[in-house]
N, C-alpha and C positions, 0 to 999 in steps of 0.2 A: 602484451595485449591483454585486452580486460574481459570480462564474463559477458559471454550473449544472453540478451536476453530478450521473452517473446514480448510484444506492448502489446497489451487492450488497453481499450478506452471505456468505460463504462457507458453505453448509449443515453443518449438526453432522454428518450421515450421513459427509459426509469424515475425519470423525475417530473412526472405528468404532475402539475396542480402546484407547484413549487419549485423556486427556483432555481435551475441546475449550479452546480459550481463550475468552476472554469476545465479546463482541458485535463489542465497537468494536474487537478487536484484527483481527476476520475483516471489518470493513467495509473494500469497495473502493470508493472513490471514479473515477470517470472522467468524463474532460472531452473539451475533440475530441479529442484525441491517445489511442486507444483502446491504443495498444502500452506509452504512457508513464503508468499510473494513478497515483494518490495510495493508496500504503498507510499502514500504522500502522507508525509507525518501531520501536514496541516490537515488532513481530510480525516484524520484520526486524534482531531482536535488537542494537536503539539503544537507549539510555537517552535519553525523552522530553527534559530537561532539558539534556544534553551535546545533543542534534540539533537544537533551538532555536539554540544558538550557533554549532553550523557552518554550519547552513543559513543565516543570518543572513549570518556568516562569506564565504560562498562567494556569496551572489545568489543562493542558488534557491528558487523558489517551494516554500509549503507550506499546507496549510489545518487551522488547530485547530478540531476538531469535538468538541463533547460536552465538553471542556476534555481531547483529545487531539491529537496530533500525529501529522499525514501529509503524506508528501512522496514526490515523483514517484521512480517504479520504478528511474529510473535513478539516482537522486541515493542509495537505500536500495544499492542495489548497488555502488555504489564505496565508500561507506562500512561497509555490515555486514562480521558476522564471516563467514571464507569462507564455513562451512558453510552459509550462510542465502542463497550467491549462485544456484544449481542453482535452488533451489525459488523465487524470488523471479520468476526469469526464466522460469521453464518455467508458472511463473502468468500471467505477463504474456502469455504465447503463447496461453494458453488463455482470457485474456480478449478480445484481440485476434481469437480466431478465433470467439466468443461476439459480438462485435460484429460484425462483419463477417457474420454469419449474421441477426443482429435488425435490420441496416438494411436 
C-alpha cells in the first residue's frame, strides 16, 4: 500500500494575465511533511526523463501520477534552474501555512 497524499491544484485565478499551465503542472501532493510537498518536476523547469535518472541516482523519493513525475520540493530546489528557486520556496511556505491552518 502506497503513501496517501492530499492533492491540491493551484487555482487558475493565480495566473491572471498569463497562460496558465496544465492541471498536472499545477498539482501539489502533500504527504506527512507539509513543508516538503511533491511538485511537478516540469513545473520546476526540469525535464521529466532526466529527472527520473537523477532521482534514482540520488535515491530521492518521487511519485508518478498520471504519467507525470513529481519530486520533493527540496530536491527540485537543489536541481532546478536558479530562476525557479525563489518561486518554489515561496510555494512551499504557502503550502506549509495552509496545512497548519487546516489541521
